[in-house]
C-alpha positions as a printed NumPy array, in Angstrom:
array([[ 92.733,  22.543, 131.29 ],
       [ 94.815,  20.027, 129.349],
       [ 92.219,  17.458, 130.159],
       [ 89.646,  19.337, 128.161],
       [ 91.835,  19.198, 125.045],
       [ 92.399,  15.454, 125.474],
       [ 88.702,  14.846, 125.246],
       [ 88.562,  16.308, 121.724],
       [ 89.008,  14.015, 118.814],
       [ 91.399,  14.72 , 115.916],
       [ 88.761,  16.41 , 113.776],
       [ 87.798,  18.849, 116.547],
       [ 91.455,  19.535, 117.366],
       [ 92.076,  20.37 , 113.686],
       [ 89.135,  22.783, 113.724],
       [ 90.408,  24.456, 116.903],
       [ 93.896,  24.801, 115.397],
       [ 92.359,  26.294, 112.246],
       [ 90.333,  28.715, 114.332],
       [ 93.377,  29.698, 116.426],
       [ 95.408,  30.188, 113.236],
       [ 92.587,  32.254, 111.707],
       [ 92.405,  34.288, 114.899],
       [ 96.207,  34.834, 114.883],
       [ 96.199,  35.882, 111.204],
       [ 93.25 ,  38.211, 111.863],
       [ 95.066,  39.715, 114.822],
       [ 98.267,  40.239, 112.808],
       [ 96.287,  41.718, 109.906],
       [ 94.375,  44.021, 112.258],
       [ 97.58 ,  45.205, 113.938],
       [ 99.338,  45.806, 110.611],
       [ 96.308,  47.639, 109.191],
       [ 95.856,  49.741, 112.335],
       [ 99.537,  50.771, 112.333],
       [ 99.241,  51.918, 108.743],
       [ 96.044,  53.809, 109.522],
       [ 97.621,  55.33 , 112.62 ],
       [100.476,  56.675, 110.483],
       [ 97.976,  58.125, 108.017],
       [ 96.06 ,  59.657, 110.917],
       [ 99.234,  61.272, 112.307],
       [100.129,  62.682, 108.876],
       [ 96.627,  64.115, 108.462],
       [ 96.719,  65.552, 111.993],
       [100.039,  67.267, 111.181],
       [ 98.599,  68.617, 107.935],
       [ 95.554,  69.896, 109.806],
       [ 97.764,  71.663, 112.349],
       [ 99.81 ,  73.255, 109.548],
       [ 96.612,  74.393, 107.809],
       [ 95.324,  75.867, 111.078],
       [ 98.538,  77.871, 111.44 ],
       [ 98.309,  78.991, 107.817],
       [ 94.682,  79.969, 108.374],
       [ 95.603,  82.051, 111.429],
       [ 98.319,  83.813, 109.4  ],
       [ 95.98 ,  84.422, 106.463],
       [ 93.27 ,  85.633, 108.808],
       [ 95.7  ,  88.179, 110.283],
       [ 96.668,  89.302, 106.78 ],
       [ 92.995,  89.613, 105.816],
       [ 92.259,  91.658, 108.935],
       [ 95.235,  93.921, 108.162],
       [ 93.999,  94.301, 104.572],
       [ 90.507,  95.189, 105.829],
       [ 91.989,  97.815, 108.168],
       [ 94.128,  99.185, 105.337],
       [ 91.099,  99.317, 103.041],
       [ 89.182, 101.145, 105.768],
       [ 91.995, 103.696, 106.045],
       [ 91.97 , 104.225, 102.266],
       [ 88.197, 104.647, 102.26 ],
       [ 88.509, 107.161, 105.1  ],
       [ 91.225, 108.972, 103.142],
       [ 88.895, 109.165, 100.123],
       [ 86.142, 110.591, 102.336],
       [ 88.597, 113.061, 103.863],
       [ 89.738, 114.161, 100.409],
       [ 86.16 , 114.606,  99.251],
       [ 85.431, 116.598, 102.421],
       [ 88.597, 118.609, 101.895],
       [ 87.572, 119.434,  98.344],
       [ 84.084, 120.542,  99.294],
       [ 84.867, 122.371, 102.533],
       [ 88.272, 123.956, 101.965],
       [ 88.634, 124.438,  98.218],
       [ 86.59 , 126.923,  96.3  ],
       [ 84.222, 125.278,  93.884],
       [ 84.45 , 125.861,  90.147],
       [ 80.725, 126.652,  89.925],
       [ 81.049, 129.642,  92.254],
       [ 84.091, 130.798,  90.401],
       [ 85.966, 133.809,  91.623],
       [ 82.841, 135.44 ,  93.041],
       [ 82.958, 133.217,  96.132],
       [ 86.59 , 134.203,  96.673],
       [ 85.736, 137.902,  96.283],
       [ 82.886, 137.599,  98.779],
       [ 85.154, 135.777, 101.237],
       [ 87.808, 138.485, 100.865],
       [ 85.221, 141.155, 101.558],
       [ 84.113, 139.174, 104.636],
       [ 87.718, 138.74 , 105.83 ],
       [ 88.564, 142.4  , 105.403],
       [ 85.364, 143.394, 107.178],
       [ 86.002, 140.987, 110.075],
       [ 89.524, 142.361, 110.478],
       [ 88.279, 145.944, 110.255],
       [ 90.458, 146.688, 107.235],
       [ 89.704, 148.271, 103.896],
       [ 91.531, 147.838, 100.64 ],
       [ 91.891, 150.333,  97.859],
       [ 92.291, 148.045,  94.88 ],
       [ 92.571, 144.34 ,  94.213],
       [ 94.432, 142.646,  91.399],
       [ 93.531, 139.055,  90.526],
       [ 95.907, 136.647,  88.779],
       [ 94.936, 133.165,  87.667],
       [ 97.069, 130.054,  87.227],
       [ 96.234, 126.428,  86.476],
       [ 98.143, 123.692,  88.227],
       [ 97.51 , 120.899,  85.724],
       [ 99.16 , 118.11 ,  87.669],
       [ 96.788, 118.427,  90.644],
       [ 93.782, 119.724,  88.636],
       [ 93.693, 122.822,  90.792],
       [ 93.422, 126.465,  89.879],
       [ 95.217, 129.079,  91.884],
       [ 93.957, 132.624,  92.172],
       [ 96.283, 135.205,  93.662],
       [ 94.86 , 138.456,  94.922],
       [ 97.194, 141.382,  95.478],
       [ 95.982, 144.472,  97.303],
       [ 97.231, 147.339,  99.426],
       [ 96.424, 147.589, 103.094],
       [ 96.861, 150.492, 105.517],
       [ 96.588, 150.372, 109.286],
       [ 98.419, 149.846, 112.535],
       [100.222, 146.769, 113.791],
       [ 97.199, 145.546, 115.842],
       [ 95.069, 145.859, 112.696],
       [ 97.63 , 143.825, 110.721],
       [ 97.731, 141.222, 113.47 ],
       [ 93.923, 140.955, 113.583],
       [ 93.876, 140.597, 109.78 ],
       [ 96.447, 137.778, 109.885],
       [ 94.55 , 135.985, 112.67 ],
       [ 91.354, 136.272, 110.648],
       [ 93.068, 134.652, 107.648],
       [ 94.486, 131.853, 109.828],
       [ 91.066, 131.039, 111.24 ],
       [ 89.316, 131.158, 107.883],
       [ 88.047, 127.684, 106.934],
       [ 88.88 , 127.815, 103.206],
       [ 92.338, 127.376, 101.692],
       [ 93.339, 130.987, 101.647],
       [ 97.07 , 131.291, 101.945],
       [ 99.09 , 134.405, 102.749],
       [101.608, 134.186,  99.972],
       [103.409, 137.47 , 100.415],
       [103.423, 140.451, 102.761],
       [105.477, 143.462, 101.691],
       [105.908, 146.416, 104.026],
       [105.716, 149.518, 101.811],
       [105.929, 152.112, 104.544],
       [106.25 , 152.06 , 108.344],
       [105.715, 155.265, 110.345],
       [105.098, 156.258, 113.925],
       [106.668, 153.162, 115.55 ],
       [104.275, 150.772, 113.823],
       [101.162, 152.913, 114.275],
       [100.928, 153.518, 110.551],
       [101.728, 150.68 , 108.138],
       [101.258, 150.527, 104.405],
       [101.39 , 146.958, 103.15 ],
       [101.113, 145.085,  99.911],
       [ 99.388, 141.742, 100.601],
       [ 99.224, 138.765,  98.265],
       [ 96.734, 136.01 ,  99.122],
       [ 96.285, 132.78 ,  97.192],
       [ 93.034, 130.848,  96.978],
       [ 92.608, 127.432,  95.381],
       [ 89.759, 125.711,  93.666],
       [ 89.456, 122.392,  91.947],
       [ 88.309, 121.929,  88.396],
       [ 87.4  , 118.801,  86.532]])
């Protein structure tokens, strides 16, 4: 191999040295540049990993917010349903309540002598309360059937007060004063 280099003249040897030097400088430059780029790559890879973790966390938060929003929307639907199905409507006024009371008393097999209506506004909730007080006569099974009928009634009709006026015959004859409260929303 050394014999090959002996055959070259001084001009060719100078060119080969220049080429070897150029190759060495190129190699050093390439190594230095690649190390710098490798460091930049590692930093960017770390940033990407951190952003992926942040994205996963934000995605979980977004999914939780979507579920929460869905629950609030369902609550709004439930409230609207509650208002329409269980509250008396302002348009029907007290007549709907009177008709329901007649239906309840008929279903329980009870009659009432007189009814007294009292009205109150609950401003904070935008609800009106109507209390109906009436007398009721019958036996204990009749009272029980009446109370069960009220419990099963779909509207907000609340037994506010039950006063025993007279009890005779071991519960076979009861005179009661009943106060029911009905609610309706107003705008």
